[in-house]
C-alpha positions as CSV (number, residue, x, y, z in Angstrom):
1,M,-83.1,89.0,-46.8
2,E,-81.8,87.1,-49.7
3,T,-84.7,85.8,-51.8
4,I,-87.3,88.2,-53.2
5,A,-90.4,87.2,-55.1
6,F,-91.6,89.9,-57.5
7,I,-95.0,89.7,-59.2
8,G,-96.0,92.2,-61.9
9,L,-93.3,93.0,-64.5
10,G,-94.8,96.0,-66.4
11,N,-93.2,99.4,-67.0
12,M,-92.5,99.9,-63.3
13,G,-92.2,96.4,-62.0
14,A,-89.5,95.2,-64.4
15,P,-86.9,97.9,-63.6
16,M,-87.7,97.6,-59.9
17,A,-87.0,93.9,-60.0
18,N,-83.8,94.6,-62.0
19,N,-82.6,96.8,-59.2
20,L,-83.0,94.0,-56.7
21,L,-80.9,91.8,-58.9
22,S,-78.3,94.5,-59.2
23,A,-78.2,94.6,-55.4
24,G,-77.1,91.0,-55.4
25,L,-80.4,89.6,-54.2
26,K,-81.9,86.3,-55.5
27,V,-85.0,87.3,-57.4
28,Q,-87.9,85.1,-58.5
29,V,-90.4,86.7,-60.9
30,F,-93.8,86.0,-62.3
31,D,-96.2,87.8,-64.7
32,L,-99.2,86.5,-66.6
33,V,-97.5,88.0,-69.7
34,T,-94.6,85.6,-69.9
35,E,-92.7,87.7,-72.4
36,L,-92.1,90.4,-69.8
37,A,-89.9,88.0,-67.8
38,K,-87.4,87.3,-70.5
39,P,-85.1,90.4,-70.0
40,L,-85.0,89.7,-66.2
41,A,-84.2,86.0,-66.9
42,A,-81.2,87.2,-68.9
43,A,-80.2,89.3,-65.9
44,G,-80.3,86.4,-63.6
45,A,-83.8,86.2,-62.3
46,K,-85.6,82.9,-61.8
47,V,-88.8,82.9,-63.9
48,C,-91.7,81.0,-62.3
49,D,-94.9,79.6,-63.8
50,S,-97.3,80.5,-61.0
51,I,-97.9,82.6,-57.9
52,E,-97.5,79.5,-55.7
53,Q,-94.1,78.7,-57.3
54,V,-92.8,82.3,-57.2
55,V,-93.3,82.8,-53.5
56,M,-91.8,79.5,-52.5
57,G,-88.8,80.1,-50.2
58,A,-89.1,83.9,-50.5
59,D,-88.1,86.1,-47.6
60,A,-90.2,88.9,-49.1
61,V,-92.8,89.3,-51.8
62,V,-93.2,92.5,-53.8
63,T,-96.2,93.1,-56.1
64,M,-96.7,95.8,-58.7
65,L,-100.2,95.4,-60.1
66,P,-102.8,97.5,-62.0
67,A,-105.7,97.9,-59.5
68,G,-107.2,96.9,-56.2
69,E,-109.1,94.0,-57.7
70,H,-105.9,92.4,-58.9
71,V,-104.2,92.9,-55.6
72,T,-106.9,91.3,-53.6
73,A,-107.1,88.4,-56.0
74,V,-103.3,87.8,-55.9
75,Y,-103.1,88.0,-52.1
76,L,-106.4,86.5,-51.0
77,G,-107.3,84.3,-53.9
78,G,-110.7,83.8,-55.6
79,N,-112.6,81.7,-58.2
80,G,-111.3,78.6,-56.5
81,C,-107.7,79.7,-56.4
82,Q,-105.5,80.3,-53.3
83,G,-103.8,83.6,-52.7
84,I,-100.3,84.5,-51.4
85,V,-101.4,84.6,-47.8
86,N,-102.2,80.9,-48.1
87,Y,-98.7,80.1,-49.5
88,V,-96.3,81.9,-47.2
89,G,-95.6,81.8,-43.5
90,E,-94.8,84.3,-40.8
91,S,-91.1,84.7,-41.8
92,T,-92.2,86.3,-45.2
93,V,-93.0,90.0,-45.4
94,L,-95.5,91.1,-48.0
95,I,-95.1,94.4,-49.8
96,D,-97.6,95.8,-52.3
97,S,-96.3,98.7,-54.4
98,S,-99.4,99.1,-56.6
99,T,-101.5,102.2,-56.4
100,I,-104.9,101.1,-55.2
101,D,-107.8,102.2,-52.9
102,P,-106.9,102.2,-49.2
103,K,-109.9,99.9,-48.4
104,S,-108.4,97.0,-50.5
105,A,-105.0,97.5,-48.8
106,R,-106.5,97.4,-45.4
107,L,-108.5,94.2,-46.3
108,V,-105.3,92.4,-47.4
109,A,-103.5,93.6,-44.3
110,A,-106.2,92.3,-42.0
111,K,-106.2,88.9,-43.7
112,A,-102.4,88.7,-43.5
113,K,-102.5,89.7,-39.8
114,E,-104.9,86.8,-39.1
115,R,-102.2,84.5,-40.3
116,G,-99.4,86.3,-38.4
117,I,-97.9,87.7,-41.6
118,D,-96.5,91.3,-42.0
119,F,-98.0,93.3,-44.9
120,A,-97.1,96.8,-46.0
121,D,-98.8,98.9,-48.7
122,A,-96.0,100.8,-50.3
123,P,-97.0,102.7,-53.4
124,V,-94.3,104.6,-55.3
125,S,-93.7,108.0,-56.7
126,G,-91.0,108.7,-59.4
127,G,-92.3,107.1,-62.5
128,V,-90.4,104.8,-64.9
129,T,-87.3,107.1,-64.7
130,G,-87.2,106.7,-61.0
131,A,-87.8,103.0,-61.2
132,S,-85.0,102.5,-63.6
133,A,-82.6,104.7,-61.6
134,G,-83.5,103.2,-58.2
135,T,-84.5,106.6,-56.9
136,L,-88.2,106.0,-56.2
137,T,-90.1,107.4,-53.2
138,F,-92.0,104.8,-51.3
139,I,-95.0,105.8,-49.2
140,V,-95.5,103.0,-46.7
141,G,-98.5,102.0,-44.6
142,G,-98.5,99.3,-42.0
143,S,-97.2,98.4,-38.5
144,E,-93.8,99.6,-37.3
145,Q,-92.5,96.0,-37.7
146,A,-93.9,95.7,-41.2
147,F,-92.3,99.0,-42.2
148,I,-88.9,98.1,-40.8
149,R,-88.9,94.7,-42.6
150,A,-90.2,96.2,-45.8
151,E,-87.6,99.0,-45.7
152,C,-84.8,96.4,-46.0
153,V,-86.2,95.5,-49.4
154,L,-87.3,98.9,-50.6
155,K,-84.0,100.6,-50.0
156,H,-82.6,98.7,-53.0
157,M,-85.2,100.3,-55.3
158,G,-85.7,103.9,-53.9
159,K,-83.9,106.7,-52.1
160,N,-86.9,108.1,-50.0
161,I,-88.9,105.8,-47.8
162,F,-91.6,107.3,-45.6
163,H,-93.8,105.5,-43.0
164,A,-97.1,107.2,-43.5
165,G,-99.0,105.4,-40.8
166,D,-101.1,102.3,-40.4
167,S,-102.3,100.0,-43.1
168,G,-103.9,101.9,-46.0
169,C,-102.0,105.2,-45.1
170,G,-99.4,104.5,-47.8
171,Q,-102.1,104.4,-50.4
172,M,-103.8,107.5,-49.0
173,G,-100.5,109.4,-49.1
174,K,-100.0,108.4,-52.7
175,I,-103.5,109.4,-53.7
176,C,-103.0,112.8,-52.2
177,N,-99.7,113.2,-54.0
178,N,-101.1,112.2,-57.4
179,L,-104.2,114.4,-56.9
180,M,-101.8,117.3,-56.5
181,L,-99.7,116.1,-59.4
182,G,-102.6,115.9,-61.8
183,I,-103.7,119.5,-60.8
184,L,-100.1,120.8,-61.1
185,M,-99.5,119.2,-64.5
186,A,-102.9,120.6,-65.9
187,G,-102.0,124.1,-64.6
188,T,-98.5,123.9,-66.1
189,C,-99.8,122.8,-69.5
190,E,-102.4,125.6,-69.4
191,A,-99.9,128.3,-68.6
192,L,-97.4,127.2,-71.2
193,N,-100.1,127.0,-73.9
194,L,-101.4,130.5,-73.0
195,G,-97.9,131.9,-73.3
196,I,-97.2,130.2,-76.7
197,A,-100.6,131.4,-78.0
198,N,-99.5,134.9,-77.2
199,G,-96.1,134.8,-78.8
200,L,-93.8,133.6,-76.0
201,D,-91.1,131.0,-76.6
202,P,-91.9,128.0,-74.4
203,K,-88.2,127.7,-73.3
204,V,-88.0,131.3,-72.3
205,L,-91.4,131.1,-70.5
206,S,-90.4,127.9,-68.7
207,N,-87.2,129.6,-67.4
208,I,-89.1,132.7,-66.3
209,M,-91.6,130.6,-64.3
210,L,-88.7,128.5,-62.9
211,Q,-87.2,131.6,-61.5
212,S,-90.5,133.0,-60.3
213,S,-93.4,132.0,-58.0
214,G,-94.8,129.6,-60.6
215,R,-91.9,127.2,-60.1
216,N,-93.0,123.6,-59.7
217,W,-91.9,120.0,-60.2
218,A,-93.1,119.7,-63.8
219,L,-91.1,122.8,-64.9
220,E,-88.0,121.5,-63.0
221,L,-88.0,117.9,-64.1
222,Y,-90.9,117.0,-66.5
223,N,-91.7,119.9,-68.8
224,P,-94.8,118.9,-70.9
225,C,-93.8,121.0,-73.9
226,P,-91.9,119.1,-76.6
227,G,-88.4,120.3,-77.2
228,V,-88.0,122.3,-73.9
229,M,-86.4,119.5,-71.8
230,E,-84.4,116.9,-73.7
231,N,-85.0,114.0,-71.4
232,A,-88.6,114.5,-70.6
233,P,-91.2,112.2,-72.3
234,A,-92.6,115.3,-74.1
235,S,-89.5,115.4,-76.2
236,N,-89.9,111.7,-77.1
237,H,-93.4,111.7,-78.4
238,Y,-94.6,111.3,-74.8
239,Q,-92.9,108.0,-74.3
240,P,-92.1,106.3,-72.0
241,G,-93.6,107.5,-68.7
242,F,-96.7,107.5,-66.5
243,M,-99.6,106.8,-68.8
244,S,-102.5,109.1,-68.9
245,K,-104.9,106.3,-68.2
246,L,-103.1,105.7,-64.9
247,M,-103.3,109.3,-64.0
248,L,-107.1,109.2,-64.6
249,K,-107.3,106.1,-62.4
250,D,-105.4,107.8,-59.6
251,L,-107.5,110.9,-59.8
252,G,-110.6,108.7,-59.6
253,L,-109.2,107.2,-56.4
254,G,-108.8,110.7,-55.0
255,L,-112.4,111.5,-55.8
256,E,-113.6,108.2,-54.2
257,A,-111.6,109.0,-51.0
258,A,-113.0,112.5,-51.0
259,T,-116.6,111.2,-51.2
260,Q,-116.0,108.8,-48.3
261,S,-114.6,111.6,-46.1
262,Q,-116.9,114.3,-47.5
263,S,-113.9,116.4,-48.5
264,S,-114.1,119.2,-51.1
265,V,-111.8,118.6,-54.1
266,P,-113.0,120.8,-56.9
267,M,-109.7,121.2,-58.6
268,G,-109.1,117.5,-58.4
269,A,-112.4,116.9,-60.0
270,L,-111.6,119.3,-62.8
271,A,-108.2,117.6,-63.4
272,R,-109.9,114.2,-63.5
273,N,-112.4,115.4,-66.1
274,L,-109.6,116.9,-68.2
275,Y,-107.8,113.6,-68.3
276,A,-111.1,111.8,-69.1
277,F,-111.5,114.0,-72.2
278,H,-107.9,113.5,-73.1
279,N,-108.1,109.8,-72.8
280,M,-111.3,109.7,-74.8
281,N,-109.3,111.2,-77.7
282,G,-107.0,108.2,-77.8
283,N,-104.2,109.3,-75.6
284,Q,-104.5,106.6,-72.8
285,E,-101.1,105.1,-73.5
286,L,-99.2,108.4,-73.7
287,D,-97.4,110.0,-70.7
288,F,-99.7,112.1,-68.6
289,S,-97.8,115.3,-69.6
290,S,-99.3,114.8,-73.0
291,L,-102.3,116.8,-71.6
292,F,-100.2,119.7,-73.1
293,E,-101.6,118.5,-76.5
294,F,-105.1,118.7,-75.2
295,Y,-104.7,122.4,-74.6
296,R,-102.9,122.9,-77.9
297,S,-105.7,121.3,-79.8
298,E,-108.2,123.7,-78.2
299,Q,-106.3,126.7,-79.7
300,P,-108.2,128.4,-82.6
């Protein structure tokens, strides 16, 4: 594959597209916010004015969009507009790396299949840091053929690529991961604040837990307490990172999936409510580890 169309150039999409450019691929980009395309244009990307133009001649299309409604609109069209499936042929593989509900992913996959087009839902884990470093984890849903074709593109943006199963399974895998992540981060913030309130140094406590049974991803790579880990968002006013409003969205997707399967997720529900309170206090744009400040504000 030589020509990649990339749609959605936000905090995640822009560095992902840049890694494709660094791999020597021809990249065509589009975003409704035209300013977001300028740095990529300077790096060699072709900036396009419409979805129809950006997918023209593309061997693969990658999208990174906010929610399921945006994904279905871009791929299937609406309000009198055509979608991507109407603009490309069987030689083009479609890859959506947004985090959305599995139902929307399966709908797009079914419509693409009707036209003989391979579609893969391939949400990511790794955040802005992973997107910039090209070390993302991709959780892919789709046919074996769609996975193999998508992998040829995804390998330039990530280091771990899993085939989770059929269409929608990539999204379900991501939802489960982020449900666990929200619970884990809330627990880490809670434990650290408890220790600080009782006279412990957060660096010392973090190291104690790292060497004990409380060890987890947040303590290893993403400590939520400012000043403990130099490169974590917490030590940069919780910027940049994975925004709290996006964690709330993902936890909401987890609860929706649980309702559909009648699964019990009490800890996920609690984490979702904690992030809802945190966002209501004006922290939507801050990294999700800023939940640490929610606990701190509750201290007497």
